[in-house]
KEDRENMAR-630256 format. One record per residue: residue number from 1; residue in one letter; x, y, z of N, C-alpha, C in turn. Coordinates in steps of 0.1 Angstrom, whole numbers. Layout:
BEGIN
+------+------+-------+-------+-------+-------+-------+-------+-------+-------+-------+
! resi ! resn !   n_u !   n_v !   n_w !  ca_u !  ca_v !  ca_w !   c_u !   c_v !   c_w !
+------+------+-------+-------+-------+-------+-------+-------+-------+-------+-------+
!  NUM !    A !     X !     Y !     Z !     X !     Y !     Z !     X !     Y !     Z !
...
+------+------+-------+-------+-------+-------+-------+-------+-------+-------+-------+
This chain:
BEGIN
+------+------+-------+-------+-------+-------+-------+-------+-------+-------+-------+
! resi ! resn !   n_u !   n_v !   n_w !  ca_u !  ca_v !  ca_w !   c_u !   c_v !   c_w !
+------+------+-------+-------+-------+-------+-------+-------+-------+-------+-------+
!    1 !    X !   272 !   150 !    46 !   271 !   142 !    58 !   260 !   149 !    67 !
!    2 !    X !   261 !   162 !    69 !   251 !   168 !    78 !   237 !   167 !    72 !
!    3 !    X !   236 !   167 !    59 !   223 !   166 !    52 !   217 !   152 !    55 !
!    4 !    X !   225 !   142 !    54 !   221 !   128 !    56 !   216 !   127 !    71 !
!    5 !    X !   223 !   133 !    80 !   220 !   132 !    94 !   206 !   139 !    97 !
!    6 !    X !   204 !   150 !    90 !   192 !   158 !    91 !   180 !   149 !    86 !
!    7 !    X !   182 !   143 !    75 !   172 !   135 !    69 !   169 !   123 !    78 !
!    8 !    X !   179 !   117 !    83 !   177 !   106 !    93 !   169 !   110 !   105 !
!    9 !    X !   173 !   122 !   110 !   166 !   127 !   122 !   151 !   130 !   118 !
!   10 !    X !   149 !   136 !   106 !   135 !   139 !   103 !   127 !   127 !   101 !
!   11 !    X !   133 !   115 !    97 !   125 !   103 !    96 !   126 !    95 !   109 !
!   12 !    X !   133 !    99 !   118 !   135 !    92 !   131 !   123 !    91 !   140 !
!   13 !    X !   125 !    94 !   153 !   115 !    92 !   163 !   107 !   104 !   165 !
!   14 !    X !   108 !   115 !   158 !    99 !   126 !   158 !   101 !   133 !   172 !
!   15 !    X !   113 !   134 !   177 !   115 !   142 !   189 !   115 !   157 !   186 !
!   16 !    X !   109 !   164 !   195 !   110 !   179 !   194 !   113 !   184 !   207 !
!   17 !    X !   121 !   195 !   207 !   126 !   201 !   220 !   119 !   214 !   221 !
!   18 !    X !   114 !   217 !   233 !   108 !   230 !   237 !   111 !   233 !   251 !
!   19 !    X !   117 !   244 !   254 !   120 !   248 !   267 !   128 !   238 !   275 !
!   20 !    X !   137 !   232 !   268 !   146 !   222 !   275 !   140 !   208 !   276 !
!   21 !    X !   128 !   207 !   273 !   121 !   193 !   274 !   121 !   187 !   260 !
!   22 !    X !   122 !   174 !   260 !   122 !   167 !   247 !   108 !   159 !   247 !
!   23 !    X !   101 !   162 !   236 !    88 !   155 !   235 !    89 !   145 !   224 !
!   24 !    X !    84 !   133 !   226 !    85 !   122 !   216 !    71 !   120 !   210 !
!   25 !    X !    69 !   123 !   197 !    56 !   121 !   191 !    57 !   109 !   182 !
!   26 !    X !    46 !   101 !   183 !    46 !    88 !   175 !    45 !    92 !   160 !
!   27 !    X !    50 !    84 !   151 !    49 !    87 !   137 !    34 !    86 !   132 !
!   28 !    X !    31 !    93 !   122 !    17 !    92 !   117 !    15 !    79 !   109 !
!   29 !    X !     3 !    76 !   106 !     0 !    64 !    98 !     7 !    64 !    85 !
!   30 !    X !     6 !    76 !    78 !    13 !    78 !    65 !    28 !    76 !    67 !
!   31 !    X !    34 !    82 !    77 !    48 !    80 !    79 !    52 !    66 !    80 !
!   32 !    X !    44 !    58 !    88 !    47 !    44 !    90 !    46 !    36 !    76 !
!   33 !    X !    36 !    40 !    68 !    34 !    34 !    55 !    46 !    37 !    46 !
!   34 !    X !    50 !    50 !    46 !    61 !    54 !    38 !    74 !    47 !    41 !
!   35 !    X !    77 !    45 !    54 !    89 !    38 !    58 !    88 !    23 !    55 !
!   36 !    X !    76 !    17 !    56 !    74 !     3 !    52 !    76 !     2 !    37 !
!   37 !    X !    71 !    11 !    29 !    73 !    11 !    14 !    87 !    12 !    11 !
!   38 !    X !    94 !    21 !    17 !   109 !    23 !    14 !   116 !    10 !    18 !
!   39 !    X !   113 !     3 !    29 !   119 !    -9 !    33 !   116 !   -20 !    23 !
!   40 !    X !   103 !   -21 !    19 !    99 !   -31 !     9 !   106 !   -29 !    -4 !
!   41 !    X !   107 !   -17 !    -9 !   113 !   -14 !   -22 !   128 !   -18 !   -21 !
!   42 !    X !   134 !   -15 !   -10 !   149 !   -18 !    -9 !   151 !   -34 !    -9 !
!   43 !    X !   141 !   -41 !    -2 !   142 !   -55 !    -1 !   138 !   -62 !   -14 !
!   44 !    X !   132 !   -54 !   -23 !   127 !   -59 !   -36 !   116 !   -70 !   -34 !
!   45 !    X !   108 !   -69 !   -24 !    98 !   -79 !   -21 !    86 !   -77 !   -31 !
!   46 !    X !    80 !   -87 !   -35 !    68 !   -86 !   -44 !    57 !   -94 !   -37 !
!   47 !    X !    45 !   -90 !   -40 !    33 !   -96 !   -35 !    23 !   -98 !   -47 !
!   48 !    X !    16 !  -109 !   -47 !     7 !  -111 !   -58 !    -7 !  -109 !   -55 !
!   49 !    X !   -11 !  -108 !   -43 !   -25 !  -106 !   -39 !   -28 !   -92 !   -36 !
!   50 !    X !   -40 !   -88 !   -39 !   -45 !   -75 !   -35 !   -51 !   -76 !   -22 !
!   51 !    X !   -48 !   -67 !   -13 !   -53 !   -68 !     1 !   -69 !   -66 !     0 !
!   52 !    X !   -75 !   -73 !     9 !   -90 !   -74 !     9 !   -97 !   -60 !     9 !
!   53 !    X !   -93 !   -52 !    18 !  -100 !   -39 !    19 !   -98 !   -31 !     6 !
!   54 !    X !   -87 !   -31 !     0 !   -85 !   -24 !   -13 !   -94 !   -30 !   -24 !
!   55 !    X !   -95 !   -43 !   -24 !  -103 !   -50 !   -33 !  -118 !   -45 !   -33 !
!   56 !    X !  -123 !   -41 !   -22 !  -136 !   -35 !   -21 !  -137 !   -23 !   -30 !
!   57 !    X !  -128 !   -14 !   -29 !  -128 !    -1 !   -37 !  -125 !    -4 !   -52 !
!   58 !    X !  -118 !   -14 !   -55 !  -114 !   -17 !   -69 !  -125 !   -24 !   -77 !
!   59 !    X !  -135 !   -29 !   -70 !  -145 !   -36 !   -78 !  -158 !   -28 !   -77 !
!   60 !    X !  -166 !   -29 !   -87 !  -179 !   -22 !   -87 !  -189 !   -28 !   -77 !
!   61 !    X !  -197 !   -20 !   -71 !  -207 !   -25 !   -63 !  -221 !   -22 !   -70 !
!   62 !    X !  -231 !   -29 !   -67 !  -244 !   -27 !   -73 !  -250 !   -14 !   -67 !
!   63 !    X !  -255 !    -6 !   -75 !  -262 !     6 !   -71 !  -276 !     3 !   -65 !
!   64 !    X !  -283 !    13 !   -61 !  -296 !    11 !   -54 !  -305 !     3 !   -64 !
!   65 !    X !  -304 !     5 !   -77 !  -313 !    -2 !   -86 !  -308 !   -16 !   -89 !
!   66 !    X !  -297 !   -20 !   -83 !  -292 !   -34 !   -85 !  -283 !   -35 !   -96 !
!   67 !    X !  -280 !   -24 !  -104 !  -272 !   -25 !  -115 !  -259 !   -16 !  -113 !
!   68 !    X !  -249 !   -19 !  -120 !  -237 !   -10 !  -120 !  -238 !     0 !  -131 !
!   69 !    X !  -237 !    12 !  -128 !  -237 !    23 !  -138 !  -223 !    29 !  -139 !
!   70 !    X !  -218 !    30 !  -150 !  -204 !    34 !  -152 !  -202 !    49 !  -150 !
!   71 !    X !  -190 !    53 !  -150 !  -186 !    67 !  -148 !  -193 !    77 !  -157 !
!   72 !    X !  -192 !    75 !  -169 !  -198 !    84 !  -179 !  -213 !    86 !  -176 !
!   73 !    X !  -220 !    75 !  -174 !  -235 !    76 !  -171 !  -238 !    84 !  -158 !
!   74 !    X !  -229 !    81 !  -148 !  -231 !    87 !  -135 !  -230 !   103 !  -136 !
!   75 !    X !  -219 !   107 !  -144 !  -217 !   121 !  -145 !  -229 !   127 !  -154 !
!   76 !    X !  -234 !   120 !  -163 !  -245 !   125 !  -171 !  -257 !   126 !  -163 !
!   77 !    X !  -260 !   116 !  -154 !  -272 !   117 !  -145 !  -271 !   129 !  -136 !
!   78 !    X !  -259 !   132 !  -132 !  -257 !   144 !  -123 !  -255 !   157 !  -130 !
!   79 !    X !  -256 !   157 !  -144 !  -255 !   168 !  -152 !  -241 !   174 !  -151 !
!   80 !    X !  -231 !   166 !  -150 !  -217 !   170 !  -150 !  -210 !   166 !  -163 !
!   81 !    X !  -218 !   166 !  -174 !  -213 !   162 !  -187 !  -200 !   169 !  -191 !
!   82 !    X !  -198 !   181 !  -187 !  -186 !   188 !  -192 !  -173 !   182 !  -186 !
!   83 !    X !  -174 !   174 !  -176 !  -162 !   168 !  -169 !  -160 !   153 !  -174 !
!   84 !    X !  -168 !   148 !  -183 !  -167 !   134 !  -187 !  -153 !   131 !  -193 !
!   85 !    X !  -149 !   139 !  -202 !  -136 !   136 !  -209 !  -124 !   136 !  -199 !
!   86 !    X !  -124 !   147 !  -191 !  -113 !   148 !  -181 !  -114 !   136 !  -171 !
!   87 !    X !  -126 !   133 !  -167 !  -128 !   122 !  -157 !  -123 !   109 !  -162 !
!   88 !    X !  -126 !   106 !  -175 !  -122 !    93 !  -181 !  -107 !    92 !  -182 !
!   89 !    X !  -100 !   103 !  -185 !   -86 !   103 !  -186 !   -79 !   102 !  -172 !
!   90 !    X !   -85 !   110 !  -163 !   -79 !   109 !  -149 !   -81 !    96 !  -143 !
!   91 !    X !   -93 !    89 !  -145 !   -95 !    76 !  -140 !   -85 !    66 !  -146 !
!   92 !    X !   -82 !    67 !  -159 !   -73 !    59 !  -165 !   -59 !    61 !  -160 !
!   93 !    X !   -55 !    73 !  -157 !   -42 !    76 !  -152 !   -40 !    69 !  -138 !
!   94 !    X !   -50 !    70 !  -130 !   -49 !    63 !  -117 !   -49 !    48 !  -119 !
!   95 !    X !   -57 !    43 !  -127 !   -57 !    28 !  -130 !   -43 !    23 !  -134 !
!   96 !    X !   -36 !    31 !  -142 !   -22 !    28 !  -147 !   -13 !    28 !  -135 !
!   97 !    X !   -14 !    38 !  -126 !    -5 !    39 !  -115 !    -7 !    28 !  -105 !
!   98 !    X !   -20 !    24 !  -103 !   -23 !    13 !   -95 !   -17 !     0 !  -101 !
!   99 !    X !   -18 !    -2 !  -113 !   -13 !   -14 !  -120 !     2 !   -14 !  -119 !
!  100 !    X !     9 !    -3 !  -120 !    23 !    -2 !  -118 !    28 !    -7 !  -105 !
!  101 !    X !    20 !    -5 !   -95 !    24 !    -9 !   -81 !    16 !   -21 !   -76 !
!  102 !    X !    10 !   -29 !   -85 !     2 !   -40 !   -80 !     9 !   -51 !   -72 !
!  103 !    X !    22 !   -52 !   -73 !    29 !   -62 !   -66 !    34 !   -58 !   -52 !
!  104 !    X !    32 !   -45 !   -49 !    36 !   -40 !   -36 !    25 !   -39 !   -26 !
!  105 !    X !    26 !   -47 !   -15 !    16 !   -47 !    -5 !    15 !   -34 !     2 !
!  106 !    X !    26 !   -27 !     4 !    26 !   -14 !    11 !    20 !    -4 !     2 !
!  107 !    X !    24 !    -4 !   -11 !    18 !     6 !   -21 !     2 !     4 !   -21 !
!  108 !    X !    -2 !    -9 !   -20 !   -16 !   -11 !   -19 !   -22 !    -5 !    -7 !
!  109 !    X !   -15 !    -6 !     4 !   -20 !     0 !    17 !   -21 !    15 !    16 !
!  110 !    X !   -11 !    21 !     9 !   -12 !    36 !     7 !   -24 !    39 !    -2 !
!  111 !    X !   -26 !    32 !   -13 !   -38 !    34 !   -21 !   -51 !    33 !   -13 !
!  112 !    X !   -51 !    22 !    -5 !   -63 !    20 !     3 !   -65 !    32 !    12 !
!  113 !    X !   -55 !    36 !    19 !   -56 !    47 !    28 !   -61 !    60 !    21 !
!  114 !    X !   -56 !    63 !     9 !   -61 !    74 !     2 !   -75 !    73 !    -3 !
!  115 !    X !   -78 !    61 !    -9 !   -92 !    59 !   -14 !  -102 !    60 !    -3 !
!  116 !    X !   -99 !    54 !     8 !  -108 !    55 !    20 !  -111 !    69 !    24 !
!  117 !    X !  -100 !    77 !    24 !  -101 !    91 !    28 !  -109 !    99 !    18 !
!  118 !    X !  -107 !    96 !     5 !  -114 !   103 !    -5 !  -129 !    99 !    -4 !
!  119 !    X !  -132 !    87 !    -3 !  -146 !    82 !    -1 !  -153 !    89 !    10 !
!  120 !    X !  -146 !    90 !    22 !  -152 !    96 !    33 !  -154 !   111 !    31 !
!  121 !    X !  -143 !   118 !    27 !  -144 !   132 !    25 !  -154 !   136 !    14 !
!  122 !    X !  -156 !   128 !     4 !  -166 !   131 !    -7 !  -179 !   131 !     0 !
!  123 !    X !  -182 !   121 !     7 !  -195 !   119 !    13 !  -198 !   130 !    24 !
!  124 !    X !  -188 !   134 !    31 !  -189 !   144 !    42 !  -190 !   158 !    37 !
!  125 !    X !  -182 !   161 !    26 !  -180 !   175 !    22 !  -187 !   179 !     8 !
!  126 !    X !  -188 !   169 !     0 !  -192 !   172 !   -14 !  -206 !   167 !   -18 !
!  127 !    X !  -210 !   156 !   -13 !  -222 !   150 !   -17 !  -234 !   158 !   -14 !
!  128 !    X !  -235 !   164 !    -3 !  -247 !   173 !     1 !  -248 !   185 !    -8 !
!  129 !    X !  -237 !   192 !   -11 !  -239 !   203 !   -21 !  -243 !   198 !   -35 !
!  130 !    X !  -239 !   186 !   -39 !  -244 !   180 !   -51 !  -259 !   178 !   -50 !
!  131 !    X !  -264 !   173 !   -39 !  -278 !   170 !   -37 !  -286 !   184 !   -37 !
!  132 !    X !  -279 !   194 !   -32 !  -286 !   207 !   -31 !  -285 !   215 !   -44 !
!  133 !    X !  -280 !   209 !   -54 !  -278 !   215 !   -68 !  -270 !   227 !   -68 !
!  134 !    X !  -259 !   227 !   -60 !  -250 !   239 !   -60 !  -243 !   239 !   -74 !
!  135 !    X !  -238 !   251 !   -78 !  -232 !   253 !   -91 !  -220 !   243 !   -92 !
!  136 !    X !  -217 !   238 !  -104 !  -206 !   229 !  -106 !  -193 !   235 !  -102 !
!  137 !    X !  -191 !   248 !  -105 !  -179 !   254 !  -101 !  -176 !   254 !   -86 !
!  138 !    X !  -187 !   256 !   -78 !  -186 !   255 !   -64 !  -183 !   241 !   -59 !
!  139 !    X !  -189 !   231 !   -65 !  -186 !   217 !   -62 !  -172 !   213 !   -65 !
!  140 !    X !  -167 !   217 !   -77 !  -154 !   214 !   -81 !  -144 !   221 !   -72 !
!  141 !    X !  -147 !   233 !   -67 !  -138 !   240 !   -58 !  -138 !   233 !   -44 !
!  142 !    X !  -149 !   227 !   -40 !  -149 !   219 !   -28 !  -141 !   207 !   -29 !
!  143 !    X !  -142 !   200 !   -41 !  -133 !   189 !   -43 !  -119 !   192 !   -42 !
!  144 !    X !  -115 !   204 !   -48 !  -101 !   208 !   -48 !   -97 !   211 !   -34 !
!  145 !    X !  -105 !   219 !   -27 !  -101 !   224 !   -13 !  -102 !   213 !    -2 !
!  146 !    X !  -113 !   206 !    -3 !  -117 !   197 !     8 !  -111 !   182 !     6 !
!  147 !    X !  -107 !   179 !    -6 !  -102 !   166 !    -9 !   -88 !   166 !   -14 !
!  148 !    X !   -86 !   172 !   -26 !   -73 !   171 !   -33 !   -62 !   177 !   -24 !
!  149 !    X !   -64 !   190 !   -20 !   -54 !   196 !   -12 !   -51 !   189 !     1 !
!  150 !    X !   -62 !   184 !     8 !   -60 !   177 !    21 !   -52 !   164 !    19 !
!  151 !    X !   -56 !   157 !     9 !   -49 !   144 !     6 !   -35 !   147 !     2 !
!  152 !    X !   -32 !   157 !    -6 !   -19 !   160 !   -10 !   -10 !   163 !     2 !
!  153 !    X !   -15 !   169 !    12 !    -7 !   172 !    24 !    -5 !   159 !    32 !
!  154 !    X !   -15 !   151 !    33 !   -14 !   138 !    40 !    -4 !   128 !    34 !
!  155 !    X !     0 !   130 !    22 !     9 !   121 !    15 !    23 !   122 !    20 !
!  156 !    X !    26 !   133 !    27 !    40 !   136 !    32 !    50 !   134 !    22 !
!  157 !    X !    59 !   124 !    22 !    70 !   123 !    12 !    65 !   119 !    -1 !
!  158 !    X !    53 !   113 !    -2 !    46 !   110 !   -15 !    55 !   101 !   -23 !
!  159 !    X !    59 !    89 !   -18 !    68 !    80 !   -24 !    62 !    74 !   -37 !
!  160 !    X !    49 !    74 !   -39 !    43 !    69 !   -51 !    40 !    80 !   -61 !
!  161 !    X !    44 !    92 !   -58 !    42 !   103 !   -68 !    27 !   105 !   -71 !
!  162 !    X !    19 !   105 !   -61 !     5 !   107 !   -63 !     2 !   122 !   -64 !
!  163 !    X !     0 !   127 !   -76 !    -3 !   141 !   -78 !   -18 !   144 !   -78 !
!  164 !    X !   -21 !   157 !   -80 !   -35 !   161 !   -79 !   -43 !   154 !   -90 !
!  165 !    X !   -37 !   152 !  -102 !   -44 !   145 !  -113 !   -47 !   131 !  -109 !
!  166 !    X !   -38 !   124 !  -102 !   -40 !   111 !   -97 !   -51 !   110 !   -87 !
!  167 !    X !   -51 !   120 !   -78 !   -62 !   121 !   -68 !   -75 !   123 !   -74 !
!  168 !    X !   -76 !   131 !   -84 !   -88 !   133 !   -92 !   -92 !   120 !   -98 !
!  169 !    X !   -82 !   113 !  -104 !   -85 !   100 !  -110 !   -91 !    90 !  -100 !
!  170 !    X !   -86 !    90 !   -87 !   -92 !    82 !   -77 !  -106 !    85 !   -74 !
!  171 !    X !  -110 !    98 !   -75 !  -124 !   102 !   -73 !  -132 !    96 !   -84 !
!  172 !    X !  -128 !    97 !   -96 !  -135 !    92 !  -107 !  -135 !    77 !  -108 !
!  173 !    X !  -124 !    71 !  -103 !  -124 !    56 !  -102 !  -134 !    51 !   -93 !
!  174 !    X !  -135 !    58 !   -81 !  -145 !    54 !   -71 !  -159 !    56 !   -77 !
!  175 !    X !  -161 !    67 !   -85 !  -174 !    70 !   -91 !  -177 !    58 !  -101 !
!  176 !    X !  -168 !    54 !  -109 !  -171 !    44 !  -119 !  -174 !    30 !  -112 !
!  177 !    X !  -169 !    28 !  -100 !  -172 !    16 !   -93 !  -183 !    17 !   -83 !
!  178 !    X !  -191 !    28 !   -85 !  -204 !    30 !   -77 !  -201 !    32 !   -62 !
!  179 !    X !  -190 !    38 !   -59 !  -187 !    41 !   -45 !  -191 !    56 !   -42 !
!  180 !    X !  -191 !    64 !   -53 !  -194 !    78 !   -52 !  -205 !    81 !   -62 !
!  181 !    X !  -215 !    89 !   -58 !  -226 !    94 !   -67 !  -225 !   109 !   -69 !
!  182 !    X !  -229 !   113 !   -81 !  -229 !   127 !   -84 !  -243 !   133 !   -86 !
!  183 !    X !  -253 !   126 !   -80 !  -267 !   131 !   -81 !  -274 !   125 !   -69 !
!  184 !    X !  -286 !   130 !   -66 !  -295 !   125 !   -56 !  -300 !   111 !   -60 !
!  185 !    X !  -302 !   109 !   -73 !  -309 !    97 !   -78 !  -301 !    85 !   -75 !
+------+------+-------+-------+-------+-------+-------+-------+-------+-------+-------+
């Protein structure tokens, strides 16, 4: 009983007490999505449409040359050939997880939230070192530290069980759909 009360308090209004004063902090965006997902799951609601913003990341966009270049070719162009096999598997793992939750609007919103963060972080933290021809080990370490670990913490309760492999898969999924580049070209 005490355990349930503690869990309810932790998911509640985020009150914290300091020096006799109670401070009310609003829930984070991820907390609101987690609670909405839990509610949707309990209500067994299903949705058939993919939300528009997520659709942007799920579909390939034309590159600068006007053509869509797949994941394998992008990694080859960037001389990241040693990661092709892993990238293909990780991308497939994410695509399967996405398919598993395709009827949940809230799950789609969580995926959108994470994909948008990955896209932004990659361009802010990783793309310039790629353009500067930094060693692959350093670039992969940046991906681990600046994207995977940060996203993992933001997932809070992680109701969709998005692990580091899935986050890697999202990076390669975005790469395959021309949202992320691994070279200056």
